[in-house]
N, CA, C, O and CB atoms as a CASP TS submission, in Angstrom:
PFRMAT TS
TARGET T0000
AUTHOR 0000-0000-0000
METHOD Language model
MODEL 1
PARENT N/A
ATOM      1  N   MET     1      38.136 -55.851  35.738  1.00  0.00           N
ATOM      2  CA  MET     1      37.320 -56.670  36.502  1.00  0.00           C
ATOM      3  C   MET     1      37.533 -56.395  37.938  1.00  0.00           C
ATOM      4  O   MET     1      38.664 -56.388  38.425  1.00  0.00           O
ATOM      5  CB  MET     1      37.549 -58.062  36.188  1.00  0.00           C
ATOM      6  N   ASP     2      36.373 -56.150  38.678  1.00  0.00           N
ATOM      7  CA  ASP     2      36.484 -55.848  40.086  1.00  0.00           C
ATOM      8  C   ASP     2      35.941 -56.964  40.970  1.00  0.00           C
ATOM      9  O   ASP     2      36.493 -57.219  42.040  1.00  0.00           O
ATOM     10  CB  ASP     2      35.768 -54.570  40.385  1.00  0.00           C
ATOM     11  N   LEU     3      34.847 -57.649  40.535  1.00  0.00           N
ATOM     12  CA  LEU     3      34.264 -58.741  41.261  1.00  0.00           C
ATOM     13  C   LEU     3      33.966 -59.860  40.258  1.00  0.00           C
ATOM     14  O   LEU     3      33.577 -59.619  39.115  1.00  0.00           O
ATOM     15  CB  LEU     3      32.982 -58.289  42.026  1.00  0.00           C
ATOM     16  N   THR     4      34.170 -61.122  40.745  1.00  0.00           N
ATOM     17  CA  THR     4      33.803 -62.269  39.946  1.00  0.00           C
ATOM     18  C   THR     4      32.748 -63.016  40.743  1.00  0.00           C
ATOM     19  O   THR     4      32.926 -63.306  41.926  1.00  0.00           O
ATOM     20  CB  THR     4      35.045 -63.179  39.606  1.00  0.00           C
ATOM     21  N   LEU     5      31.632 -63.323  40.062  1.00  0.00           N
ATOM     22  CA  LEU     5      30.562 -64.077  40.691  1.00  0.00           C
ATOM     23  C   LEU     5      30.465 -65.437  39.997  1.00  0.00           C
ATOM     24  O   LEU     5      30.372 -65.525  38.772  1.00  0.00           O
ATOM     25  CB  LEU     5      29.204 -63.302  40.618  1.00  0.00           C
ATOM     26  N   THR     6      30.488 -66.500  40.819  1.00  0.00           N
ATOM     27  CA  THR     6      30.496 -67.809  40.325  1.00  0.00           C
ATOM     28  C   THR     6      29.186 -68.470  40.739  1.00  0.00           C
ATOM     29  O   THR     6      28.965 -68.607  41.942  1.00  0.00           O
ATOM     30  CB  THR     6      31.716 -68.570  40.822  1.00  0.00           C
ATOM     31  N   PRO     7      28.302 -68.890  39.838  1.00  0.00           N
ATOM     32  CA  PRO     7      27.040 -69.572  40.207  1.00  0.00           C
ATOM     33  C   PRO     7      27.340 -70.876  40.939  1.00  0.00           C
ATOM     34  O   PRO     7      28.204 -71.647  40.521  1.00  0.00           O
ATOM     35  CB  PRO     7      26.171 -69.856  38.942  1.00  0.00           C
ATOM     36  N   LEU     8      26.646 -71.108  41.995  1.00  0.00           N
ATOM     37  CA  LEU     8      26.704 -72.367  42.800  1.00  0.00           C
ATOM     38  C   LEU     8      25.269 -72.886  42.865  1.00  0.00           C
ATOM     39  O   LEU     8      24.331 -72.168  42.518  1.00  0.00           O
ATOM     40  CB  LEU     8      27.316 -72.126  44.293  1.00  0.00           C
ATOM     41  N   SER     9      25.100 -74.121  43.305  1.00  0.00           N
ATOM     42  CA  SER     9      23.812 -74.701  43.443  1.00  0.00           C
ATOM     43  C   SER     9      22.916 -73.969  44.379  1.00  0.00           C
ATOM     44  O   SER     9      21.695 -73.979  44.217  1.00  0.00           O
ATOM     45  CB  SER     9      23.940 -76.057  43.868  1.00  0.00           C
ATOM     46  N   SER    10      23.537 -73.287  45.426  1.00  0.00           N
ATOM     47  CA  SER    10      22.822 -72.602  46.427  1.00  0.00           C
ATOM     48  C   SER    10      22.934 -71.135  46.307  1.00  0.00           C
ATOM     49  O   SER    10      22.536 -70.458  47.255  1.00  0.00           O
ATOM     50  CB  SER    10      23.259 -73.022  47.716  1.00  0.00           C
ATOM     51  N   GLY    11      23.436 -70.543  45.237  1.00  0.00           N
ATOM     52  CA  GLY    11      23.608 -69.107  45.117  1.00  0.00           C
ATOM     53  C   GLY    11      24.837 -68.767  44.278  1.00  0.00           C
ATOM     54  O   GLY    11      25.057 -69.328  43.204  1.00  0.00           O
ATOM     55  N   PHE    12      25.626 -67.834  44.799  1.00  0.00           N
ATOM     56  CA  PHE    12      26.814 -67.341  44.110  1.00  0.00           C
ATOM     57  C   PHE    12      27.959 -67.196  45.043  1.00  0.00           C
ATOM     58  O   PHE    12      27.766 -66.783  46.187  1.00  0.00           O
ATOM     59  CB  PHE    12      26.543 -66.034  43.442  1.00  0.00           C
ATOM     60  N   GLN    13      29.138 -67.513  44.616  1.00  0.00           N
ATOM     61  CA  GLN    13      30.429 -67.182  45.282  1.00  0.00           C
ATOM     62  C   GLN    13      30.832 -65.854  44.814  1.00  0.00           C
ATOM     63  O   GLN    13      30.759 -65.587  43.615  1.00  0.00           O
ATOM     64  CB  GLN    13      31.550 -68.221  44.992  1.00  0.00           C
ATOM     65  N   VAL    14      31.259 -64.985  45.689  1.00  0.00           N
ATOM     66  CA  VAL    14      31.631 -63.623  45.371  1.00  0.00           C
ATOM     67  C   VAL    14      33.170 -63.543  45.663  1.00  0.00           C
ATOM     68  O   VAL    14      33.648 -63.838  46.758  1.00  0.00           O
ATOM     69  CB  VAL    14      30.763 -62.543  46.236  1.00  0.00           C
ATOM     70  N   LEU    15      33.867 -63.138  44.637  1.00  0.00           N
ATOM     71  CA  LEU    15      35.348 -63.082  44.745  1.00  0.00           C
ATOM     72  C   LEU    15      35.883 -61.732  44.327  1.00  0.00           C
ATOM     73  O   LEU    15      35.625 -61.299  43.204  1.00  0.00           O
ATOM     74  CB  LEU    15      35.999 -64.174  43.886  1.00  0.00           C
ATOM     75  N   PRO    16      36.613 -61.054  45.181  1.00  0.00           N
ATOM     76  CA  PRO    16      37.186 -59.793  44.725  1.00  0.00           C
ATOM     77  C   PRO    16      38.231 -60.032  43.672  1.00  0.00           C
ATOM     78  O   PRO    16      39.041 -60.949  43.816  1.00  0.00           O
ATOM     79  CB  PRO    16      37.784 -59.020  45.883  1.00  0.00           C
ATOM     80  N   ALA    17      38.247 -59.273  42.653  1.00  0.00           N
ATOM     81  CA  ALA    17      39.259 -59.415  41.543  1.00  0.00           C
ATOM     82  C   ALA    17      40.121 -58.177  41.379  1.00  0.00           C
ATOM     83  O   ALA    17      40.964 -58.124  40.483  1.00  0.00           O
ATOM     84  CB  ALA    17      38.554 -59.705  40.201  1.00  0.00           C
ATOM     85  N   SER    18      39.926 -57.199  42.214  1.00  0.00           N
ATOM     86  CA  SER    18      40.799 -55.993  42.186  1.00  0.00           C
ATOM     87  C   SER    18      40.819 -55.396  43.582  1.00  0.00           C
ATOM     88  O   SER    18      40.046 -55.806  44.448  1.00  0.00           O
ATOM     89  CB  SER    18      40.292 -54.920  41.125  1.00  0.00           C
ATOM     90  N   ALA    19      41.652 -54.483  43.792  1.00  0.00           N
ATOM     91  CA  ALA    19      41.780 -53.792  45.089  1.00  0.00           C
ATOM     92  C   ALA    19      40.469 -52.982  45.301  1.00  0.00           C
ATOM     93  O   ALA    19      39.979 -52.916  46.428  1.00  0.00           O
ATOM     94  CB  ALA    19      43.088 -52.832  45.124  1.00  0.00           C
ATOM     95  N   LEU    20      39.913 -52.386  44.271  1.00  0.00           N
ATOM     96  CA  LEU    20      38.669 -51.666  44.326  1.00  0.00           C
ATOM     97  C   LEU    20      37.548 -52.557  44.736  1.00  0.00           C
ATOM     98  O   LEU    20      36.741 -52.201  45.594  1.00  0.00           O
ATOM     99  CB  LEU    20      38.368 -51.037  43.020  1.00  0.00           C
ATOM    100  N   GLY    21      37.482 -53.780  44.101  1.00  0.00           N
ATOM    101  CA  GLY    21      36.460 -54.759  44.400  1.00  0.00           C
ATOM    102  C   GLY    21      36.550 -55.189  45.884  1.00  0.00           C
ATOM    103  O   GLY    21      35.530 -55.350  46.554  1.00  0.00           O
ATOM    104  N   LEU    22      37.724 -55.359  46.354  1.00  0.00           N
ATOM    105  CA  LEU    22      37.949 -55.837  47.775  1.00  0.00           C
ATOM    106  C   LEU    22      37.536 -54.725  48.705  1.00  0.00           C
ATOM    107  O   LEU    22      36.842 -54.975  49.691  1.00  0.00           O
ATOM    108  CB  LEU    22      39.481 -56.245  48.047  1.00  0.00           C
ATOM    109  N   LEU    23      37.944 -53.497  48.419  1.00  0.00           N
ATOM    110  CA  LEU    23      37.559 -52.364  49.297  1.00  0.00           C
ATOM    111  C   LEU    23      36.036 -52.192  49.272  1.00  0.00           C
ATOM    112  O   LEU    23      35.432 -52.000  50.328  1.00  0.00           O
ATOM    113  CB  LEU    23      38.269 -51.028  48.842  1.00  0.00           C
ATOM    114  N   TRP    24      35.412 -52.256  48.117  1.00  0.00           N
ATOM    115  CA  TRP    24      33.928 -52.110  48.002  1.00  0.00           C
ATOM    116  C   TRP    24      33.242 -53.228  48.888  1.00  0.00           C
ATOM    117  O   TRP    24      32.317 -52.970  49.658  1.00  0.00           O
ATOM    118  CB  TRP    24      33.455 -52.235  46.434  1.00  0.00           C
ATOM    119  N   LEU    25      33.737 -54.404  48.725  1.00  0.00           N
ATOM    120  CA  LEU    25      33.119 -55.558  49.515  1.00  0.00           C
ATOM    121  C   LEU    25      33.240 -55.280  51.004  1.00  0.00           C
ATOM    122  O   LEU    25      32.308 -55.548  51.762  1.00  0.00           O
ATOM    123  CB  LEU    25      33.832 -56.954  49.178  1.00  0.00           C
ATOM    124  N   GLN    26      34.398 -54.734  51.436  1.00  0.00           N
ATOM    125  CA  GLN    26      34.601 -54.485  52.797  1.00  0.00           C
ATOM    126  C   GLN    26      33.683 -53.428  53.349  1.00  0.00           C
ATOM    127  O   GLN    26      33.352 -53.427  54.535  1.00  0.00           O
ATOM    128  CB  GLN    26      35.971 -54.121  53.013  1.00  0.00           C
ATOM    129  N   THR    27      33.266 -52.510  52.464  1.00  0.00           N
ATOM    130  CA  THR    27      32.306 -51.552  52.961  1.00  0.00           C
ATOM    131  C   THR    27      30.898 -52.027  53.053  1.00  0.00           C
ATOM    132  O   THR    27      30.031 -51.348  53.603  1.00  0.00           O
ATOM    133  CB  THR    27      32.333 -50.394  52.140  1.00  0.00           C
ATOM    134  N   HIS    28      30.655 -53.246  52.493  1.00  0.00           N
ATOM    135  CA  HIS    28      29.311 -53.816  52.499  1.00  0.00           C
ATOM    136  C   HIS    28      29.167 -55.035  53.437  1.00  0.00           C
ATOM    137  O   HIS    28      28.073 -55.594  53.523  1.00  0.00           O
ATOM    138  CB  HIS    28      28.932 -54.214  51.089  1.00  0.00           C
ATOM    139  N   PHE    29      30.224 -55.462  54.135  1.00  0.00           N
ATOM    140  CA  PHE    29      30.216 -56.574  54.984  1.00  0.00           C
ATOM    141  C   PHE    29      30.778 -56.126  56.314  1.00  0.00           C
ATOM    142  O   PHE    29      31.626 -55.238  56.403  1.00  0.00           O
ATOM    143  CB  PHE    29      30.991 -57.733  54.386  1.00  0.00           C
ATOM    144  N   GLU    30      30.256 -56.795  57.366  1.00  0.00           N
ATOM    145  CA  GLU    30      30.758 -56.517  58.705  1.00  0.00           C
ATOM    146  C   GLU    30      32.272 -56.863  58.857  1.00  0.00           C
ATOM    147  O   GLU    30      32.757 -57.801  58.224  1.00  0.00           O
ATOM    148  CB  GLU    30      29.930 -57.310  59.729  1.00  0.00           C
ATOM    149  N   PRO    31      32.983 -56.124  59.673  1.00  0.00           N
ATOM    150  CA  PRO    31      34.406 -56.366  59.874  1.00  0.00           C
ATOM    151  C   PRO    31      34.699 -57.825  60.222  1.00  0.00           C
ATOM    152  O   PRO    31      35.744 -58.340  59.823  1.00  0.00           O
ATOM    153  CB  PRO    31      34.934 -55.461  60.969  1.00  0.00           C
ATOM    154  N   GLU    32      33.828 -58.499  60.938  1.00  0.00           N
ATOM    155  CA  GLU    32      34.011 -59.905  61.342  1.00  0.00           C
ATOM    156  C   GLU    32      34.141 -60.855  60.133  1.00  0.00           C
ATOM    157  O   GLU    32      34.702 -61.943  60.259  1.00  0.00           O
ATOM    158  CB  GLU    32      32.832 -60.350  62.220  1.00  0.00           C
ATOM    159  N   THR    33      33.639 -60.455  59.006  1.00  0.00           N
ATOM    160  CA  THR    33      33.602 -61.254  57.817  1.00  0.00           C
ATOM    161  C   THR    33      34.729 -60.878  56.805  1.00  0.00           C
ATOM    162  O   THR    33      34.844 -61.517  55.759  1.00  0.00           O
ATOM    163  CB  THR    33      32.240 -61.109  57.172  1.00  0.00           C
ATOM    164  N   TRP    34      35.498 -59.920  57.093  1.00  0.00           N
ATOM    165  CA  TRP    34      36.484 -59.478  56.093  1.00  0.00           C
ATOM    166  C   TRP    34      37.500 -60.556  55.688  1.00  0.00           C
ATOM    167  O   TRP    34      37.951 -60.581  54.543  1.00  0.00           O
ATOM    168  CB  TRP    34      37.227 -58.284  56.625  1.00  0.00           C
ATOM    169  N   ASP    35      37.857 -61.435  56.611  1.00  0.00           N
ATOM    170  CA  ASP    35      38.741 -62.557  56.252  1.00  0.00           C
ATOM    171  C   ASP    35      38.096 -63.421  55.163  1.00  0.00           C
ATOM    172  O   ASP    35      38.742 -63.804  54.188  1.00  0.00           O
ATOM    173  CB  ASP    35      39.062 -63.424  57.504  1.00  0.00           C
ATOM    174  N   LEU    36      36.778 -63.725  55.359  1.00  0.00           N
ATOM    175  CA  LEU    36      36.065 -64.515  54.339  1.00  0.00           C
ATOM    176  C   LEU    36      36.017 -63.749  53.008  1.00  0.00           C
ATOM    177  O   LEU    36      36.170 -64.342  51.940  1.00  0.00           O
ATOM    178  CB  LEU    36      34.618 -64.855  54.820  1.00  0.00           C
ATOM    179  N   VAL    37      35.809 -62.460  53.081  1.00  0.00           N
ATOM    180  CA  VAL    37      35.744 -61.603  51.877  1.00  0.00           C
ATOM    181  C   VAL    37      37.134 -61.673  51.144  1.00  0.00           C
ATOM    182  O   VAL    37      37.182 -61.869  49.930  1.00  0.00           O
ATOM    183  CB  VAL    37      35.370 -60.075  52.280  1.00  0.00           C
ATOM    184  N   CYS    38      38.219 -61.516  51.879  1.00  0.00           N
ATOM    185  CA  CYS    38      39.508 -61.522  51.264  1.00  0.00           C
ATOM    186  C   CYS    38      39.890 -62.820  50.646  1.00  0.00           C
ATOM    187  O   CYS    38      40.640 -62.885  49.672  1.00  0.00           O
ATOM    188  CB  CYS    38      40.497 -61.150  52.222  1.00  0.00           C
ATOM    189  N   GLU    39      39.339 -63.890  51.254  1.00  0.00           N
ATOM    190  CA  GLU    39      39.692 -65.239  50.790  1.00  0.00           C
ATOM    191  C   GLU    39      38.733 -65.737  49.709  1.00  0.00           C
ATOM    192  O   GLU    39      38.873 -66.855  49.212  1.00  0.00           O
ATOM    193  CB  GLU    39      39.697 -66.218  51.967  1.00  0.00           C
ATOM    194  N   GLY    40      37.731 -64.876  49.339  1.00  0.00           N
ATOM    195  CA  GLY    40      36.745 -65.279  48.309  1.00  0.00           C
ATOM    196  C   GLY    40      35.822 -66.400  48.828  1.00  0.00           C
ATOM    197  O   GLY    40      35.408 -67.266  48.058  1.00  0.00           O
ATOM    198  N   ARG    41      35.504 -66.379  50.129  1.00  0.00           N
ATOM    199  CA  ARG    41      34.702 -67.441  50.642  1.00  0.00           C
ATOM    200  C   ARG    41      33.253 -66.839  50.968  1.00  0.00           C
ATOM    201  O   ARG    41      32.503 -67.449  51.731  1.00  0.00           O
ATOM    202  CB  ARG    41      35.412 -68.090  51.934  1.00  0.00           C
ATOM    203  N   VAL    42      32.912 -65.748  50.434  1.00  0.00           N
ATOM    204  CA  VAL    42      31.612 -65.153  50.550  1.00  0.00           C
ATOM    205  C   VAL    42      30.677 -65.902  49.618  1.00  0.00           C
ATOM    206  O   VAL    42      30.988 -66.067  48.438  1.00  0.00           O
ATOM    207  CB  VAL    42      31.651 -63.641  50.229  1.00  0.00           C
ATOM    208  N   ARG    43      29.510 -66.370  50.136  1.00  0.00           N
ATOM    209  CA  ARG    43      28.445 -67.021  49.374  1.00  0.00           C
ATOM    210  C   ARG    43      27.184 -66.293  49.585  1.00  0.00           C
ATOM    211  O   ARG    43      26.782 -66.103  50.733  1.00  0.00           O
ATOM    212  CB  ARG    43      28.278 -68.475  49.756  1.00  0.00           C
ATOM    213  N   LEU    44      26.522 -65.865  48.543  1.00  0.00           N
ATOM    214  CA  LEU    44      25.211 -65.171  48.630  1.00  0.00           C
ATOM    215  C   LEU    44      24.099 -65.966  47.963  1.00  0.00           C
ATOM    216  O   LEU    44      24.343 -66.662  46.977  1.00  0.00           O
ATOM    217  CB  LEU    44      25.297 -63.781  47.984  1.00  0.00           C
ATOM    218  N   SER    45      22.957 -65.878  48.454  1.00  0.00           N
ATOM    219  CA  SER    45      21.802 -66.490  47.811  1.00  0.00           C
ATOM    220  C   SER    45      21.484 -65.820  46.567  1.00  0.00           C
ATOM    221  O   SER    45      21.861 -64.670  46.341  1.00  0.00           O
ATOM    222  CB  SER    45      20.625 -66.482  48.682  1.00  0.00           C
ATOM    223  N   ALA    46      20.754 -66.554  45.704  1.00  0.00           N
ATOM    224  CA  ALA    46      20.312 -65.923  44.442  1.00  0.00           C
ATOM    225  C   ALA    46      19.420 -64.760  44.680  1.00  0.00           C
ATOM    226  O   ALA    46      19.411 -63.823  43.882  1.00  0.00           O
ATOM    227  CB  ALA    46      19.601 -66.912  43.568  1.00  0.00           C
ATOM    228  N   ALA    47      18.672 -64.772  45.733  1.00  0.00           N
ATOM    229  CA  ALA    47      17.787 -63.691  46.081  1.00  0.00           C
ATOM    230  C   ALA    47      18.560 -62.387  46.465  1.00  0.00           C
ATOM    231  O   ALA    47      18.075 -61.279  46.240  1.00  0.00           O
ATOM    232  CB  ALA    47      16.889 -64.136  47.229  1.00  0.00           C
ATOM    233  N   SER    48      19.775 -62.560  47.049  1.00  0.00           N
ATOM    234  CA  SER    48      20.549 -61.433  47.536  1.00  0.00           C
ATOM    235  C   SER    48      21.481 -60.901  46.387  1.00  0.00           C
ATOM    236  O   SER    48      21.832 -59.721  46.384  1.00  0.00           O
ATOM    237  CB  SER    48      21.391 -61.864  48.806  1.00  0.00           C
ATOM    238  N   ILE    49      21.853 -61.729  45.471  1.00  0.00           N
ATOM    239  CA  ILE    49      22.901 -61.303  44.511  1.00  0.00           C
ATOM    240  C   ILE    49      22.427 -60.154  43.615  1.00  0.00           C
ATOM    241  O   ILE    49      23.258 -59.350  43.193  1.00  0.00           O
ATOM    242  CB  ILE    49      23.332 -62.495  43.631  1.00  0.00           C
ATOM    243  N   GLY    50      21.149 -60.042  43.312  1.00  0.00           N
ATOM    244  CA  GLY    50      20.657 -58.981  42.458  1.00  0.00           C
ATOM    245  C   GLY    50      20.873 -57.620  43.048  1.00  0.00           C
ATOM    246  O   GLY    50      21.225 -56.672  42.345  1.00  0.00           O
ATOM    247  N   SER    51      20.661 -57.520  44.355  1.00  0.00           N
ATOM    248  CA  SER    51      20.823 -56.239  45.082  1.00  0.00           C
ATOM    249  C   SER    51      22.312 -55.846  45.138  1.00  0.00           C
ATOM    250  O   SER    51      22.677 -54.685  44.955  1.00  0.00           O
ATOM    251  CB  SER    51      20.235 -56.349  46.538  1.00  0.00           C
ATOM    252  N   LEU    52      23.153 -56.860  45.399  1.00  0.00           N
ATOM    253  CA  LEU    52      24.602 -56.627  45.435  1.00  0.00           C
ATOM    254  C   LEU    52      25.080 -56.149  44.061  1.00  0.00           C
ATOM    255  O   LEU    52      25.836 -55.180  43.982  1.00  0.00           O
ATOM    256  CB  LEU    52      25.364 -57.924  45.860  1.00  0.00           C
ATOM    257  N   CYS    53      24.659 -56.802  42.990  1.00  0.00           N
ATOM    258  CA  CYS    53      25.098 -56.461  41.682  1.00  0.00           C
ATOM    259  C   CYS    53      24.666 -55.031  41.271  1.00  0.00           C
ATOM    260  O   CYS    53      25.442 -54.266  40.700  1.00  0.00           O
ATOM    261  CB  CYS    53      24.573 -57.475  40.709  1.00  0.00           C
ATOM    262  N   ALA    54      23.411 -54.712  41.583  1.00  0.00           N
ATOM    263  CA  ALA    54      22.926 -53.404  41.249  1.00  0.00           C
ATOM    264  C   ALA    54      23.688 -52.329  41.986  1.00  0.00           C
ATOM    265  O   ALA    54      24.023 -51.288  41.421  1.00  0.00           O
ATOM    266  CB  ALA    54      21.468 -53.303  41.545  1.00  0.00           C
ATOM    267  N   ASP    55      23.960 -52.588  43.251  1.00  0.00           N
ATOM    268  CA  ASP    55      24.739 -51.604  44.059  1.00  0.00           C
ATOM    269  C   ASP    55      26.154 -51.496  43.550  1.00  0.00           C
ATOM    270  O   ASP    55      26.690 -50.389  43.507  1.00  0.00           O
ATOM    271  CB  ASP    55      24.760 -52.000  45.556  1.00  0.00           C
ATOM    272  N   ALA    56      26.796 -52.596  43.158  1.00  0.00           N
ATOM    273  CA  ALA    56      28.153 -52.612  42.682  1.00  0.00           C
ATOM    274  C   ALA    56      28.269 -51.850  41.331  1.00  0.00           C
ATOM    275  O   ALA    56      29.189 -51.066  41.101  1.00  0.00           O
ATOM    276  CB  ALA    56      28.636 -54.070  42.539  1.00  0.00           C
ATOM    277  N   ARG    57      27.317 -52.123  40.496  1.00  0.00           N
ATOM    278  CA  ARG    57      27.294 -51.461  39.176  1.00  0.00           C
ATOM    279  C   ARG    57      27.070 -49.923  39.345  1.00  0.00           C
ATOM    280  O   ARG    57      27.684 -49.113  38.650  1.00  0.00           O
ATOM    281  CB  ARG    57      26.155 -52.091  38.269  1.00  0.00           C
ATOM    282  N   ALA    58      26.209 -49.576  40.252  1.00  0.00           N
ATOM    283  CA  ALA    58      25.957 -48.100  40.489  1.00  0.00           C
ATOM    284  C   ALA    58      27.181 -47.437  41.043  1.00  0.00           C
ATOM    285  O   ALA    58      27.358 -46.227  40.900  1.00  0.00           O
ATOM    286  CB  ALA    58      24.768 -47.870  41.473  1.00  0.00           C
ATOM    287  N   ALA    59      28.039 -48.224  41.683  1.00  0.00           N
ATOM    288  CA  ALA    59      29.338 -47.663  42.184  1.00  0.00           C
ATOM    289  C   ALA    59      30.443 -47.688  41.146  1.00  0.00           C
ATOM    290  O   ALA    59      31.548 -47.206  41.394  1.00  0.00           O
ATOM    291  CB  ALA    59      29.811 -48.438  43.410  1.00  0.00           C
ATOM    292  N   GLY    60      30.146 -48.247  39.992  1.00  0.00           N
ATOM    293  CA  GLY    60      31.083 -48.246  38.829  1.00  0.00           C
ATOM    294  C   GLY    60      31.995 -49.443  38.757  1.00  0.00           C
ATOM    295  O   GLY    60      32.942 -49.463  37.970  1.00  0.00           O
ATOM    296  N   LEU    61      31.712 -50.468  39.595  1.00  0.00           N
ATOM    297  CA  LEU    61      32.465 -51.699  39.496  1.00  0.00           C
ATOM    298  C   LEU    61      32.121 -52.530  38.270  1.00  0.00           C
ATOM    299  O   LEU    61      30.989 -52.529  37.787  1.00  0.00           O
ATOM    300  CB  LEU    61      32.247 -52.508  40.715  1.00  0.00           C
ATOM    301  N   VAL    62      33.140 -53.244  37.779  1.00  0.00           N
ATOM    302  CA  VAL    62      32.935 -54.154  36.662  1.00  0.00           C
ATOM    303  C   VAL    62      32.838 -55.545  37.218  1.00  0.00           C
ATOM    304  O   VAL    62      33.678 -56.009  37.989  1.00  0.00           O
ATOM    305  CB  VAL    62      34.072 -54.049  35.611  1.00  0.00           C
ATOM    306  N   LEU    63      31.698 -56.236  36.763  1.00  0.00           N
ATOM    307  CA  LEU    63      31.389 -57.558  37.339  1.00  0.00           C
ATOM    308  C   LEU    63      31.569 -58.639  36.281  1.00  0.00           C
ATOM    309  O   LEU    63      31.254 -58.400  35.115  1.00  0.00           O
ATOM    310  CB  LEU    63      29.938 -57.594  37.905  1.00  0.00           C
ATOM    311  N   GLU    64      32.052 -59.790  36.637  1.00  0.00           N
ATOM    312  CA  GLU    64      32.108 -60.935  35.733  1.00  0.00           C
ATOM    313  C   GLU    64      31.187 -61.984  36.343  1.00  0.00           C
ATOM    314  O   GLU    64      31.189 -62.244  37.546  1.00  0.00           O
ATOM    315  CB  GLU    64      33.597 -61.483  35.538  1.00  0.00           C
ATOM    316  N   GLY    65      30.374 -62.592  35.412  1.00  0.00           N
ATOM    317  CA  GLY    65      29.546 -63.665  35.892  1.00  0.00           C
ATOM    318  C   GLY    65      28.276 -63.273  36.575  1.00  0.00           C
ATOM    319  O   GLY    65      27.550 -64.130  37.079  1.00  0.00           O
ATOM    320  N   ALA    66      27.984 -61.972  36.605  1.00  0.00           N
ATOM    321  CA  ALA    66      26.760 -61.490  37.263  1.00  0.00           C
ATOM    322  C   ALA    66      25.503 -61.840  36.420  1.00  0.00           C
ATOM    323  O   ALA    66      25.514 -61.774  35.190  1.00  0.00           O
ATOM    324  CB  ALA    66      26.847 -59.944  37.489  1.00  0.00           C
ATOM    325  N   PRO    67      24.472 -62.197  37.110  1.00  0.00           N
ATOM    326  CA  PRO    67      23.197 -62.402  36.341  1.00  0.00           C
ATOM    327  C   PRO    67      22.751 -61.073  35.752  1.00  0.00           C
ATOM    328  O   PRO    67      22.989 -59.999  36.305  1.00  0.00           O
ATOM    329  CB  PRO    67      22.048 -62.998  37.264  1.00  0.00           C
ATOM    330  N   VAL    68      22.079 -61.197  34.582  1.00  0.00           N
ATOM    331  CA  VAL    68      21.565 -60.063  33.930  1.00  0.00           C
ATOM    332  C   VAL    68      20.398 -59.529  34.715  1.00  0.00           C
ATOM    333  O   VAL    68      19.483 -60.263  35.086  1.00  0.00           O
ATOM    334  CB  VAL    68      21.182 -60.387  32.524  1.00  0.00           C
ATOM    335  N   ALA    69      20.447 -58.183  34.972  1.00  0.00           N
ATOM    336  CA  ALA    69      19.286 -57.550  35.686  1.00  0.00           C
ATOM    337  C   ALA    69      18.061 -57.657  34.882  1.00  0.00           C
ATOM    338  O   ALA    69      18.087 -57.483  33.664  1.00  0.00           O
ATOM    339  CB  ALA    69      19.542 -56.078  36.002  1.00  0.00           C
ATOM    340  N   ALA    70      16.917 -57.957  35.571  1.00  0.00           N
ATOM    341  CA  ALA    70      15.635 -58.061  34.953  1.00  0.00           C
ATOM    342  C   ALA    70      15.013 -56.746  34.674  1.00  0.00           C
ATOM    343  O   ALA    70      13.905 -56.687  34.142  1.00  0.00           O
ATOM    344  CB  ALA    70      14.752 -58.848  35.773  1.00  0.00           C
TER
END
């Protein structure tokens, strides 16, 4: 497991679950947000999560709690 996605009322919480997941997230977020990424405090809208999931899966990451791609 590399990333865990938890549904929230306003979107999804994104939590790194492995070193690979953390590194991958750091390549997708600005350096100013890395503390939030490391602490699992990243929240994405439902509209944004599909793109993130597709990109992560294409990179070979294993996701838990991700919505099924349409």
